[in-house]
N, C-alpha and C positions, 0 to 999 in steps of 0.2 A: 636422488634421481641419477645415481651412478656417475656417468661421465659428464653430466650437465654442470656447467659452472655455477657456483653458489649464487652469483649475482642474478643469473637467469632464473634459477630455481626459485629465488625469493620474489622475482617479478612475475612469475606465473601464478594463475589461480590454483588453489589447493586441488589435489587429485587430478592434475593434468596427466594424461597417459604418457608413459615413458617414450613411446615412439614419436609423439608430438613434440615433447620437450627436446629430444635429440635432433629433430628436424629444425626446430628453432635455433638450436645451438650452432648449427652449421650454416645458417642463412647468410651471414656476412661474408664468409669465405666463398660460398657458392655464387653469391651475387657478383663477386669480382670477376668471375670467369664466364658469366652469362651475357648474352647479347639479346636485346629486345627490340632491335630495329628501330622503327619509328617511335616506339614508346620511350626510348632512351635517347633518340637523336633529334626529335622534333617537338619537344615540350619546353615550356618555360616554368620555372619555379619562382614563386612570388610570395612576398610578405610585406606587411605595412605596419607602421606605428601611427597611432592616432591620439587625440587629446581626450578621448573617452569612448564609451561603448555605443553611442547612438549616432548613426550617420546623419540624422536630422538635426542634432544639437552639437555634434563634435566634428573635428576636421582632421585631415591627413597631416602628418608632420614628417613622415619618411616613407619612401617606397624603394624596395629592393627587388630585383629580379635577376634570374640567370638562365641563359639558354644552354640546354644540354646537348652534347654531341659525343657519341660513343660512351654515354653514361657519365661523362665528366663535364664540368662547367667549361663552356667554350667562349662565352661572352657574358658580360655583366652589365647591369643597369642599376645605378645607385644614386639616389638624390634625396636631399631634404626637401621639404615642402613648406612654403611660407603660409602659416595660418592667418586668419583675419584678426585674431586676438591672441593674448599671451597664453603660453602653455601652462596649465595648472601645476602647482608645486608638486603634487603627488605624482604626476606624470613625468616631470623632470627627474624626480628622485628614482622612479622606476626605470626609465629608459636612459637616463643621463644625457638626454637631448635638451639643450638649453635654448632660450630665446635668441641668444647670440648665434647659435648654429643655424637657425632658420631665418635669421634676419634678412639675408640677401639671397635666399633660395627662391626658385621659381614658384609661381602661384600654383594652386592645385590644378587649374585648367591647363597651364603649360606643362606641368609635370606629367599629367595623365596623357596629354597629347604625345609627349615624347615616349611615354611608356607604350602607347598604342603602336607607334612606329617600331619600337624595339620588339614587341611581341609579334607583330606582323600576322595576327590572326591565328597563331599557333594555340594549341590547348594550353591552358594555364593550370598548374597544380599549386594548391595552397592548403595549409592546415587550418581547418574550419573556414573553408573557402567562402561560405556565405557572408562572413564578417568582412573579409577583404573585398569581395566583389561588390557588396552593398556600398562600401565607402568609395570604391573606384567609380562605380556607375552613378553615384550621387553627384559626381562632378560632371558638368556638361562635356559631352564627348566620350565619357567613360564606357558607354555601351559598345564602342568600337574596338575596345581592347581585345576582346575574344568572345566568341559565341559558345565556347566549351570550357567550363571551369570544372576541375576535378578536385573534390574535397579529399585530401589525403587522410583526414581524421576518420571520416566514414569508411574510406577504403581500408584503413588499417584495422578497423573492426571486422572487416571481411577477411583480410589477409592473415591477421594475427589474433583470432578471437579468444585465445587463452591468456593473453596478457591482462594483468590486473589494471594497468593504466595505459591509455593510448595518447597521453600527452607527448608532444613532440620532444620535450626535454628528456622525458623518461626513456623513450625509445632510442633517441640519439645516443644517450649515455650507454644504454644496454648493448647497442650494436656497434659501438665504437665510432660513431659519426662525429662531425664537428660539434662543439659545445653550443648550447642554446643560451642566449641572453635575451634581454628585452630590447634588442636592436634587430631591425629587419634584416640587415646584411648577414648577421650571424645565423639567424633562423633560416635564411635561404640556404646557407652553406650546409646546415644540419639536414634540412629536408632534401637537398640534392644528394647527399650521401645516403639517406634513408630510402629514396625512391627506388633504386634497383633492388633493395632488400624487400620492399613491399611487392614488387613485381615477381620476385623469386618465390615469395611466400604464396602469392596467388597461384603460381604454377604448381605448387605443392598440393593444392586442393584435390580432392578425390577425382579419379578419372571420369571425365565427361561432365563434371559440374560446371566448369567455366562455359562450356558450350550450352548447357541447359540454361544457365543464367543469361547468356547473351541472347538466346532465342525467345525468352519469355516476354509476352505482351509487346510485340514489335510496334504496336500503335502508340506506345508511350515514349516520349522523348526523355531518355535516361542517359545521363552523362557518362556512365560507366560501360554502356553497351559497346562502343567502339573498342574499348580496352579489352573487355572480355572476349569480343569477337576475334581480336588479333591474337590473344593468348590461346584461344581455342584452335586457331589455324596452326599453332606451333606444337600442339599435342601430337605425340607419336601415334597414339591409338585413337581410333574414332569410336571406341566402345561407349554405349549409352551409360549415363549415370544411374547408379542404384543407391537410393538412400538406405534401403534395408541392409545392403552389403556394407555401406559406410558405418551404419550404427552397429552392426555385428562386429566389425573390427575394433571399434572403440570399446565395446563391452568386453571383448575378449582380453583387452589390455587392462581391464578393471576386475580382475578375478579374485580380489581379496575375500577371505571367508567371512561369513556373517557371524555376528556375535551370538553368544548363547542367551537363552531366556533365563531371567533371574529365577523363575520357578524351577528350573532344572538343576540349580546349584544346591549341593548339600548344605552349604552355609555361605553367607556373604562376608567377604573380607572387607572390613571397614577401617579407615585410618583411626588411630587412637586419638584420644583427646589431646595428648601431649603433641602429637604430630600436627594437629590442627592449630594448636597454640603457637608452635614453632613456625608454621607457615605464615601466620599473621604477625609474628614478632619482627623487630628491627633486624634487617639482614636476611629475612626469610623469603619464601616464595613470592608473596604479594609485594614485598619491597622491591624484588627484582623486576616484577611486572611494572611497577610505578615508582620511578626514582624519587618522586616527591611524596611518597607514601608516609603517613604518620598513623601508628596504630590507634584504633578507636575501640574502646571496651565494648560498645554496643555491637559492632561488627563481629568481633571475636565471639561474643555471646551468641549471636545468631548462627555463626558457623558451627559452634559446638552443639547447638540445638539441632541443626540439620544433621550433623554427624550422629547424634544420639538417636534421632528418628530412623536413620538408616540402620543403625546397629540393632534396634529393637523392632523394626518392621512396623512402626507406628507413624502417625501423621502429625504435622505441626501447622498451626495457624500463627503467623508471625506478623504483628503490626510493628513496622520499623519506620520511624520518622525520617523526614528528608535529611539526606546527608549521611545516613548510616552506611551506605554502600551495600545494599541488599544483594545485588547481582553477584558480586565477587564472594559475598558471604555464603551463598548457596552453591556457586559454581565450583569452588575449590573442593569441598568435601564430595560433591557429586562427581567431579572429574576424576579425583583420586580413586573413588570407589569403582567407577566405570573401567578405569585402566587395570586395576588389580583383579577384577573379576571377568574381564572380557565381555562386559554387558553394555547395553546402550541405555543412557539416561536421557530424559527430556526436559526442555524448558518451554513453557507456553506463555506467551505474552499477549496483551491486548493491542498494543500500539506498534506500528511499523518502526517508530523511532527507537523503542527499546530493543526490538528484534535486530535492527541495524547496529545499534550500539553493541549488542552481544556478538554479532557475527563479524563486525569489522574492527572492534576495539578489544573488548574483554577476552574473547576466546582466542584470537591470534596471539595476544600477549601471554595468555596461560599456556598455549601450545608451545610457544617459544621457550618457556622456562621449565616445562615438565620434561623429565627424562623420557625419551622415546616419543616426544611430541604428543599431540592430541588430535584425533579425528573428529571433525564437526561438520554439520551440514544444516541447511534450512529446508523445511517442508512448508509449502504454501498451498493455497487453494488452486483449483483447476485453471483459473484464468491468468495465473502467473506463469504458466508453462505453454510452450508452443505445441499445438496439435499437429503432428506430422502428417496425418491424413489430410487435414485442411491445407497445410503448407503445400503438399504435392498438388492438390486440386487447384489451389489458387495460382500456382506457377503455370500449370498446364491449361488453365481456363482461357477461353476466348472472350468471356464476358467482360464488360467494362469494370474497371476496378472501383470499388466502393470507397469514395473519399470526397470530402468537401474542400480539399486543398490539392497539393501537387501529387498526382499519382506516382511520380518518380520516387517519392519517399517510401511508398509501399514496396516498390521493386528493391530499393536499397534494404529495407527491413527484411524482405524475403532472402536476399543474399547474405545478410548478416546472420540470420537464423540458420540457414543451411550450413554456412561455414562453422558456426558454433556447435551445432549438433553433430557434425562430422568429426569434431575433435573433443567432445565433452561427454563423459558418461552420464552426467546429470547437469542440471542447471535450469535457471528460470530466465524470464525475459527482462527482469527489472534492471539488470546492470549492462544491457547491450546497447544503450544509447539510441534507442529507436525513437523517432519523432512521433509520439502517439497522437499529437494534435492533428497530424496528417494521415495517420494510419488507422484503419478500422481494426481495433483489437479483436473483436469478435470473429473477424475473418481468419484469424491466425490462432485462436484459442478455442477451447471447448468447455462446456459446463458439465457437471457430473451427470445431469440428466441427458445431455446431448451426446455424451461420449459413446462411441460405437462398441467399445470393449472387444468382445471376442470376434466381432465382425471386422475389426480393424487389423490390417496387415502388420502393424507395429506393436500390437498388444501381445503380452504385457511388458516384456523386458525392454524392447527397443523404444517403447513409449517413455517420454520424459516424465509424464505424470505417474503412471503406474510403476515404472521402473524406479522412480525416486523412492518409493516405499521399500523396495528390496535393497537398494543401495544405502538407504538410511540405516538399515539394520547392521551395516558394517561400520557405522560411525560410533564414536564414544559418546558424543553429545548431539542431540537433534533439537533444533529450535523451530518452533511452529507457533501458530496463533490459537487463541481460544476457540475461534469458530471451527477450525479444522479438528481440534482436540475433541470437541463435543459432537461434531459430525461423526467422528470415529466411534464415540460411545454409542451413538444412535445406530451405527452400522455394525455393532458387535465386534469392533476391533479390526475391521477389514480394510481400513484406509491406512492406518499407521502401523509401523512394526510393533511387535509385542513389548512395548516399553512399560515397565511396571514401577518405575521411580520417576516422579515428575516434580519439578519446581514450577508452580503456577503463579507467576508474577502478576502484578496488577489485579489481584484476585477479587477485589471489591466488585468487579463487574461480571463475575462468571455466572451468577444465577440468571441475570437478564440475558446474557449472551447465549446460554444454553436454551433458554426459553425461545429466543429468536430462531436458533438453529433447528429446534424440534417443532416449531409451529407448522401447522398444516394450513396452507393458504390457497384459495382459488381466486386469482385476480383477473380482472378484465384485460389488463395489459398483457399478461402472459398468455391468456387464452386466445386473444386476438392474434398475437404473434404466432402462436401454434397453428391456428387455422390458416394464417397467411403463408406460413412455411409449408403446410400441406398443399395449399393452393387448390387448383381445380383441373379440368381436363387440358388446360393450356398453360398454366403457371405452376410454380412451386415444385415440390417433390412429386406430386401426382402427375403433373404435366410432363416432367422430364421422363418419368417411368413409362408413361403411355407412348412417348416418342421412341424410347429405347426398345420396348418390347414389340413394337410394330413389325420389326424384321425377324422376330423369333419364329421358330417352327411351331411353337405353341401360342402364337399371337392371339388367336381367338379366345383361348382359355384365359390368358393373362389379361387381355383387354377387358374381358367380361368381369373379372375380379376387380380390376381397377375402376371400372365404371361403377360397380356396386359400391366400392369404397368411397368414390368421389361423391355419389349421391348422398350417402350417409354423412359425409363430412359437411356438405353444404347445409343439410338439415340441422345437424348438431350446432353448427356455427350460428344459425338463425335463432334457435331456441336458447342458446347460452346468452345471446345478446338480450333476449327478453328477461332472463334472470338478472342480469346486471342493471337493466333499466328499472326493474322492480326493487332491486337492492337500494338504488338511489332514492326511490320513492319512500321506502321504509325508513331510511336514514334521515330524510328531509325533516321529519317531524322532531327529530332529536338533535337538530343542528346546534353546534356549539359556537357561539360568537367569539371572535378573536383568535380562532385557530384555523389553520389551513385545512386540517383534516377533521372529519367527524368520525369518532370511534364509538360505535353504538353497541352497548352490551345487549346480547340476545338473552333477555331475562325471561322467566316464566310468564310474566305479564305480556311481554312482546310476542311470545310464541302463541298466546291466546288471542291475539288481536286479529282483526280482519285483514290488515295490511300484510301480516306474516302469512296468513292463510293463502293469500293471493300469490305471494312469493313462493311458498311451499308447493303450491299447485304447479307453478311454472317450473320449479326445481324438479318435481317428479317427472314432468315431460322431458326435461333436459337429461335426467338420469337415464331414462329409457333410450333417448337418442344417442347419448354418449356410449351407452352399453352396446347398442347395435353397431355404432361406428367402430368401437374397439374390436368387436368380433370380426367385422369386415376387413379392418386393417391387419389384424393378426392372420387372417386367412390369406391375404395377399402376400404378407411377409413370408409365411411358411411355404407357399407354393412357388413364388418367384425365387425365394432364397435357395430352394432346393436346386434350381436350375443355374442361377447366377447370384451367389451370395453378395457380390459387390453391388448389385443393383439395389438391395434393400437396406443398406446401412442407414440412410437418412430416414427411410420410412419406418424402420424398426425403432429408431430413437423417438420419432414423433408418436408412435403407438405407445411407447412406454410413458411418455409425458401425458398423453391423453388418458391413460389408465390411472395416473396419479390424480388428474383433475376429477375423474369420475369418483375415485375413492374419497377425495377431499370434500366434494359436494355432498356425497352421501353422509359423511361424518357430521358436517355442520347442519344439514337439514334434519337429521335424526336427533342430534343433541342428546344422545343417550349415554355417551361415555363420560362418566363423572370425573375423569381425570383432567378434563379440559374445561376452559372457559371459552365461550363462543361470542363472536363479534362480527359486526359489519363495518366496513371502512369506506369512506367516500372523500375524495378530494374536492373540497368545496370551491376551489378556484376554477375548476373545469366544469363546463356544462354537461359533458359526458366523458366517460373514461375515468380511470382512477378508482373504480369500485373493486371491492374484494370481500370475500367471506373467509373467516379464519377460525381456527381452533388452536388454543395455546395450552400447554401443560401448566397446571396450577402448582403442583408440588414438585419442584425440581429436585429438592433434597431427597425425596423418596426414590427418584430414578437413580440418582447418584449412589445411594445406599444399596439399592438392589442390583444395579447393572454395572457400576463403575468400581466402587470400592472393593468388592470381592476379587477383582482382577488386579488390584494394585498392591504393591508392597509398602511404599511410602510416598505420601504426597506432602509437599511443602507449599502451603498457601501463604503468599507474601504480598503485602501492600502497606502503604502509609495510612490507609483509612479502612479499618476493619471493625473497630470497636465503637460502641455507643456509650459514652460516659464510662470508659474503661471496662465495658462489659461486652463479651463476645457472643452472648446468647443469640442475638439476631443472625450473625453470620453463620454460626454453627447450625442453627435451625434451617437457614436458607439453603445450605449446601448439604444437609443431611448428616453432618457429623454427630449430631445429638442422637441419631438412631443407631450408632455403633455401640459396641460394648464399652463399659467404663475402662479408661486407660488406653483406648485405641487412638486417642488424639490428645494433644495438649496445645493450649493457646497462651501466647505471651506478648506483652507489649514492651518494646524497646524505644526509649526516648531518642529524639533526634539529637545529633551532635551539634546542631545549631542552637544559638542562644535566642530563643523566640521571645523570652520575657524582656530582653534588652532591645531586640531588633524589630519587634512587631507590636503595634498598638491596635487595640480593638475598640471601636466606638459603636455604641448602640444609640440610635436616635429614638429615644423612648417615648416621645410625645406625638409622633405622627399618627394620623387617623388609621383605623383598621383598614388593611388593604381591600377588604370586602366592600368597603364604602369607596368605590372606585374613583368617583369624581373628586371627592375631597382629598383622597390619598394622592392622586396624581398631581393635583395642584400643589400640595405640600412637598411632594417629592421633586417636582420641577425646581422649586426654590432651593431645596437641599442640594440637588445635583449641580446647579449653577454655582452655589457657594463652594462645593467640594472641588470642582474643577478650577475655579479661580484661585482657591487657597493653595492647591497643589501645583498650579502652573502647568497643568496637563499631566501626562503619564498615568492616566486613570483608566481602569478597565471596569465597566459596569456590566454585570451579568444578570440578564433577565430570564424569567421563566415563560414569558408570554410575548409573542411577536407584536400583538396589537398594542400592548403597553409600551414596548420598546419604540415602535415607530411613532406613536403618539408623542412620547416624551422627546424623541429626537427632533421632531418638528418644532417643539417648544424651546428646547435647550440650545440647539445648534446655533441659531441666529444670535442669541445672547453671547455665546462664547466667541463666535466669529468676530463680533464687535470688539472683543478684548484681545484678538489675535491668537485665540486658542483653536486648534484644529480638532474636530470631533468627527469620527467616521461611524458608520452604522452597518450592521450585517443585514443588508437588504436581501430580498429574494434573488436578485440578479448578481449579488456580490460573490466573488470567489473567496472562500474561506482561507485558502492558502495565501492569496495576495493580501488579504486583510492582516493575517498573522505576520507576513514578511514586512509589510509596511509599518505595522505597529512597532515591531522590533527595530527596524532600521531608522525610524524617524523619532528620535528622542523628543518627548514633549507632546506627541500626538496621543489622543485618547480614543476610546472605542466603546460603543454599545454593542453587546454581542449576546448570542443565545447559547444553546446547549453545547455546540461544538467547542466552545472556549471554557467550559466548566472544568474540564480535566484534560491532561496531556498537552497543555499549552505552557511553554517555558519562555519567560521574558525576564531575564535576570538584570540586576543593576538598575540604572536610572531610567530604563525604558518603561518600568512598571513600579510605581511608588504607592499606588492606592488601588484597592479593589472594593467596589461598591456592590452589595447584594440587596436590591430593593425589596425582594419578597422571598420568604422561605420556600424552598423548592418542593412543596407537597405535590403529590400526584393529583391530577384533576379529579374532582368529586365524581365525575361520570366515567372514569377509567374502568373499562370492563373487568380487569383483574381485581381491582379494589372492590367494585360492586359485588362480584361473585364471592369474594372472601367475606364481605359484610353479611351477605345472605347466609353463609355457611357457619361463620364463627362470631361469637360475641366478643367484642373488644378487638376486632381485627385491625381497626385503624391504628391503635397503639402498638399492636404487634408487628405490623408490616409498614404502613405508610409513614409513621413517625420515624422509626429508625432509618428507613431508606432516605428520608429527607435530611436527617442528621448527617448521614454519610456523604450525601451530595454536597451539603454545605461545607463539610471538611475538605472535600476535593476542591471546591471553588476557593476556599481560603488558602489551600496549598499552592495556588498560582502566585502568591505574593512573595514568599521567601524561597528562592531556588538556589541560593549559595550562602556560604557562611558570612559574606559581607553585605548581603541584601538587607535593606530596611524598608519598612512600609507600614501603611495603615489599612486595616480592614474596617469598612463602614457598613454596618448592618442597619438597614432602614425599614425594619419590620417591628412595630411596637409589640407584637405578640411575644417577642423574646422576653419581655419583662412583665407583660400583662397576663400571660398564660403560664400555668404550672409547668407545661412541657418545655418552656423556654430554657429552663436550667439544663436540660439534656443537650441542647445545641451548644450553649455556652461552655459547659464543662467538657465538651468534646473537642474544643479548639486547642491548638498547640500551646497557647499561652492562657493561663488561668485568669489573668487580670483583664478587665474590660472597664471602659468608662461609659456610664449612662449619661448622655448629654442631650439637652433640648436641641431640636433640629436647628433653631436659629443661631445656636452657639457652636455648631460643629465646624463651620468655616473658620471661626476664630481659633478653635482648638487646633485645627490642622495647620494654620499659619504658624502657631507657636511650636508645634511638633516639627514642622519643616525647618524652622530656624535652628532648632536644637540638633538636627541631624544632617545639616549641610556644612 
């Protein structure tokens, strides 16, 4: 970044425009000569220290404050506070405040009263002000300290949006302020020095922006409004703010050329095998990335396979066990190849955890060690990016802000986003620190169907969604998710840059994800939302348009078109409601007990039934109504759009979505396209709503082979679970690799670097009743689960396939464990999955009954998880529409599809147990079919350890007690 200091360059987000970086570099110097009047003369800087994080359970132990005058500290207030109990040891170690320090200090009430006298009602500035304010106001009399609290953490995200960290310590060090410690007095000094820098940075925002922010939604009490209003008065020019102009300036500063398409190269320059081996050798590239690195033969073998695939233009399927280091194994050869050929390579992941690991750990380390660095970026779905059209509309709107919490948080979010997009060529919302619990995300983002595209003033380059595709074509490595990758395949490559080399990590789930992305669904929830959005002559899009066109010269013509559209919308809404009511009636007869949702296969027999005939008749009426509605909406869009294009942005989007509903309904009702399986879905917990009609592609592999593979040079499919009993036939068939020419792909298994035979025990409770005998099975399983939890002393994760079984057993098992002092949680419908995960990991000894969300992607290493119990083999439901359709079409379909998919799911669940080389644990399999059925061998031979113990259920507890003693 030229003249930008190295410390600042490393503190900025990658690809920060040079003009922004240079502005940041001079902030401290410019702040020393700036005067901000009341903003620097009449505010109080404050910080506190406490005995913990909860104001309800913890107490103040130190308060420090400083009154500023002329930008410098003019007067101080510092006091210890006497708590009612001793300071916890960890807090003493952190703050170096001892019980002796606070022994003779004033009480919290007296200290806060003195603070109120010192503050004198002035605005208070604090970093993460909500924390300090909550503790101060929890003390009687604390609300009198100040009516206006300004959070410098949120403000710094507006003032300095390109900083990678907005921690007070990081910013204070970066700008040469006083050092931060875990003492309130030091932190006040640091924030006092940072305050004029933040004000200077706010003054640097594009012309007119601070005025625009100050004026938005005046009805909302927003603590930053006085600040922005004051800064706006200081602006030399009163020119209005232009987001389009601000975006244009940022993009002009981001003029790096796009990479070439691999297909345009005469030959691909790939690192040699010797280069790859040197990169992974002691003292090599990977050792420089990770000082603790130790070479692993399996990792080197994988990297060489990736290199060979690139050199030969072929594909690889790599099953690499836990601990191999898959991501670095494919990143190194991919990155070297991208750099040498000026091409873009891609990595697609399933989970956000892995994507974040790549973006914030692996890729930055690799970029640091490679000559010339490495350009990398992430591409996500629409709802991860701000919609600039909606952002402008929300700022200017006079309507009440949509939120169930504090609307001021929405204004703060708007300000943060404006500042960020005025300094960032690209970027998403995930790292902006927005309080999404208070902010309606849909008000600031758009979906692919909702996007106005060519009708939007920011389309394409100024838009962060569509511009991201073009800017990603300048990166060496693009990280995205499976869903976006397969939407790109469906869209014939129009979403992502022309990337022809991909590492598809966590590849065990790609067939199911592609099927989800390519499904055609007509749901009651979406259809009702669509008609609500369209509205009528007084509400929604139609109501707004009727109001807007009333003053037009062509008002009579326009209002006639809209009235016609409105009438057809109302009719279509009514007849679609009939379709969904009949959908529920058809599904009622096939209701599945124990499941929240009924998924009904639309079989030939169902299509011949009287119930279907009634639904089909209503569907035909709905098709006619939707067709007429679509024609009327199109006519309105074309005629009004010719006069005022901005009028019809929302109407055109709604028309597109209605056309999709029409096409989807026709597809399901006809049922003639043999590429699909058709189904009806009903949420059985609702008396109405939750109905849907769907069509899903049956053969995903065929689509891959016909539409994806011909466009690709090399694909690397990687996962810890791809083979069934060391056989890759199922995966190759699922993703269509078996349809390619011989030699086009190769599959290999690489063992884990962990010692599973030593660290993991597998127990099969072989005498339990068959799970299909539910009452006897649950009674026996209840006894087994109680024994397992008692023997392990907790730290048990039990993974169910069925909510009804889980909740039934929880009611039986939890009281028995509670009497023994053992804590057991359950993934109820109301429970937050994230909170359950965090609690399980944080509280050693706690146990959990959980469903699908915990079968994969859940990491709990060490003593937090010592035992995984799988009560029932994870076979698909017998009534699953896809399985039923396959059974109808293919003999032996169960063994070809359902069995191997269940094996892979069990492997994923078993993988929750050993997440590091030091982990130990026991896998308890409580399904006797593992030993009573021939197919049980496929499950057992696919586990990471070949040894297992078949034990009677009554003896499992004793076995676990002995195992536990030998491993503690």
